[in-house]
C-alpha positions in Angstrom: 14.0 14.6 8.9 17.3 15.8 7.3 18.7 14.3 4.2 21.7 13.0 6.1 19.5 11.2 8.7 17.2 9.8 5.9 20.3 8.5 4.1 21.7 6.9 7.2 18.4 5.1 8.0 18.2 3.8 4.4 21.8 2.6 4.5 21.2 0.8 7.8 18.3 -1.1 6.4 20.3 -1.9 3.2 23.0 -3.5 5.4 20.3 -5.6 7.2 18.7 -6.6 4.0 22.0 -7.6 2.4 23.0 -9.7 5.4 19.6 -11.3 5.4 20.0 -12.3 1.7 23.6 -13.5 2.1 22.9 -15.3 5.4 26.6 -15.1 6.4 28.9 -12.6 8.1 30.3 -10.0 5.8 33.3 -7.7 6.1 33.2 -3.9 5.7 34.9 -4.2 2.3 32.3 -6.7 1.1 29.4 -4.6 2.3 30.9 -1.4 0.8 31.4 -3.1 -2.6 27.9 -4.5 -2.6 26.1 -1.4 -1.4 28.3 1.2 -3.1 28.5 3.3 0.1 31.6 5.5 0.7 34.0 3.9 3.1 34.0 6.6 5.8 30.2 6.7 5.9 29.9 2.9 6.1 32.5 2.6 8.8 30.7 5.1 10.9 27.4 3.4 10.3 28.7 -0.1 11.2 30.3 1.3 14.4 27.0 2.8 15.5 25.1 -0.4 14.7 27.6 -2.4 16.8 27.4 0.2 19.6 23.6 -0.2 19.6 24.0 -4.0 19.6 22.2 -4.6 16.3 25.3 -5.9 14.7 28.1 -8.0 16.2 31.7 -7.6 15.0 34.0 -10.6 14.8 37.6 -9.4 15.2 39.0 -12.6 13.9 37.2 -12.5 10.6 36.7 -8.7 10.7 33.1 -9.4 9.8 29.6 -8.3 10.8 26.5 -10.2 11.5 23.1 -9.3 13.1 22.6 -9.9 16.8 19.7 -11.6 18.6 18.6 -8.1 19.5 17.9 -7.3 15.9 16.0 -10.6 15.4 13.9 -9.9 18.5 13.1 -6.4 17.3 10.5 -7.7 14.8 9.6 -10.9 16.5 6.2 -9.6 17.5 5.3 -9.0 13.8 6.2 -12.6 12.8 4.1 -14.2 15.5 0.7 -14.7 13.9 -2.4 -15.4 15.9 -2.9 -19.2 15.7 -5.7 -20.4 13.4 -8.9 -21.5 15.2 -9.2 -25.2 16.2 -11.2 -26.1 13.2 -8.5 -25.0 10.8 -5.7 -26.5 12.9 -7.5 -29.8 12.9 -8.1 -29.6 9.2 -4.4 -29.0 8.4 -3.4 -31.8 10.8 -5.8 -34.2 9.1 -4.5 -33.4 5.6 -1.0 -33.9 6.8 -2.0 -37.3 8.3 -3.8 -38.3 5.1 -1.0 -37.3 2.8 2.0 -38.2 5.0 3.5 -34.8 4.0 4.1 -31.4 5.7 1.0 -29.3 5.3 0.7 -25.6 5.9 -1.7 -22.6 5.9 -0.1 -19.4 4.7 -1.1 -15.8 3.8 0.7 -12.9 2.2 2.2 -10.2 4.5 3.3 -7.5 2.2 5.7 -9.1 -0.2 6.5 -12.0 2.1 4.8 -15.3 2.8 3.7 -15.9 6.3 3.0 -19.4 7.6 0.1 -19.2 10.0 0.2 -22.9 10.9 2.2 -26.0 9.8 1.9 -29.7 10.6 5.2 -31.5 9.9 5.3 -34.9 8.4 6.9 -37.5 10.7 9.3 -39.2 8.3 13.1 -38.4 8.4 13.2 -36.3 5.2 10.0 -34.2 5.9 10.0 -30.6 4.8 10.5 -28.4 7.9 8.3 -25.3 8.4 7.3 -23.2 11.3 4.6 -20.8 12.1 5.7 -17.2 11.5 8.3 -18.3 9.0 8.3 -17.5 5.3 10.3 -16.0 2.5 9.7 -13.6 -0.3 6.5 -14.5 -2.2 8.2 -15.3 -5.5 10.4 -18.0 -3.9 7.7 -20.6 -3.3 4.7 -22.2 -5.0 2.4 -21.0 -2.3 3.8 -17.5 -2.5 3.4 -17.3 -6.3 -0.2 -18.4 -6.1 -0.8 -15.5 -3.7 1.3 -13.2 -5.8 -0.8 -13.9 -8.9 -3.9 -12.3 -7.4 -4.9 -8.7 -8.1 -4.7 -6.7 -11.3 -2.0 -6.8 -13.9 -0.7 -3.4 -12.6 -0.6 -4.7 -9.0 1.3 -7.8 -10.0 3.8 -5.8 -12.0 4.3 -3.4 -9.1 4.8 -6.3 -6.7 7.4 -7.9 -9.0 9.2 -4.6 -9.4 9.3 -4.1 -5.6 10.5 -7.7 -5.1 13.2 -7.3 -7.7 14.3 -4.0 -6.0 15.1 -6.0 -2.9 17.6 -8.2 -4.7 21.2 -7.3 -5.3 22.0 -10.0 -7.8 21.1 -8.9 -11.4 20.2 -12.4 -12.6 17.7 -12.8 -9.7 16.1 -9.5 -10.5 15.6 -10.6 -14.1 14.2 -13.9 -12.9 11.6 -12.1 -10.7 10.6 -9.7 -13.4 10.3 -12.6 -15.8 7.5 -14.1 -13.7 4.8 -11.8 -15.1 3.4 -14.2 -17.7 3.3 -17.2 -15.4 1.6 -15.2 -12.7 -1.0 -14.1 -15.2 -1.8 -17.7 -16.1 -2.2 -18.5 -12.3 -4.6 -15.7 -11.8 -7.7 -17.7 -12.5 -6.5 -21.0 -11.0 -7.1 -22.3 -7.5 -4.5 -25.1 -7.8 -0.8 -24.9 -8.5 1.7 -27.7 -8.4 5.4 -27.1 -8.7 8.6 -29.0 -8.5 12.2 -27.8 -7.9 10.9 -24.3 -7.7 13.2 -22.9 -4.9 14.6 -26.1 -3.3 15.8 -28.9 -5.6 14.1 -32.2 -5.0 11.0 -30.6 -3.4 7.5 -30.6 -4.7 4.3 -28.8 -3.5 0.6 -29.0 -4.2 -1.0 -25.7 -3.4 -4.7 -24.7 -3.1 -5.9 -21.1 -2.9 -8.8 -20.5 -0.6 -10.0 -17.9 2.0 -9.2 -17.7 5.6 -10.8 -15.0 7.8 -11.7 -13.0 4.8 -8.3 -12.9 3.2 -6.6 -14.9 0.5 -4.7 -17.9 1.8 -3.0 -21.0 0.5 -3.0 -24.6 1.8 0.2 -26.3 0.7 1.3 -29.9 0.9 5.0 -30.2 0.3 7.8 -32.8 0.5 10.2 -34.9 -1.6 9.1 -34.3 -5.2 8.9 -38.0 -6.2 6.4 -38.7 -3.4 4.4 -35.6 -4.2 4.3 -36.4 -7.9 3.3 -40.0 -7.4 0.5 -39.0 -5.0 -0.6 -35.7 -6.5 -4.2 -36.8 -7.2 -4.6 -38.2 -3.7 -3.1 -35.0 -2.2 -5.6 -32.9 -4.1 -8.4 -35.1 -2.9 -7.2 -34.9 0.7 -7.1 -31.1 0.6 -10.6 -30.9 -0.9 -12.1 -33.3 1.6 -10.2 -32.0 4.6 -10.7 -28.2 4.5 -13.4 -26.5 6.4 -16.3 -25.2 4.2 -15.3 -22.0 2.6 -15.4 -20.2 -0.7 -12.4 -21.1 -3.0 -10.9 -18.3 -5.1 
């Protein structure tokens, strides 16, 4: 593969990653300033991505945004096999006992993947869906998974996560997690409040699912989670299928 092709591929993914982070349409000028790509090269790249129907161009705002075709391209990756009936029933029963959204998640590379979620029924319940998830560092469940492994592995993961961010302050925040992850390494439980979403709390338990590290999380409005933290822990301990905690 020539250097020009390699560079074009890298720039295309950089455009997609930036749009994913900003979650809004961006103009060519905004993309160029953020990615530091020469204007002629970026214009040609954007035109080709529009032609291939991976980006949509809005003439009114002169902005670009990913199309459903791009979303569908990786959909098969984000569709996990549903957990077996025993695990689904366990998560459902924990959600019923706690009155809060309960989920089973694993790490997929540097991202959290929700394998199964049972939503609470009250109006302000936390909304999750199977296959969804964000970068590991953004959630309590993700950080509990990120804390596993050796110190070198944790540092490499944090550096890779920081490298995906364009905001300097966010990169520093990620790299600054090294000590807190080290303290989580030997713990099965982790409770956090206002970690990524203000007003949200989560009680997380690290366990094993089909031979891999997994986290069961009960999350919702932080005042309810805080007031019932002991009961939530008990519901998780009593509700999970027999397995070896880690």
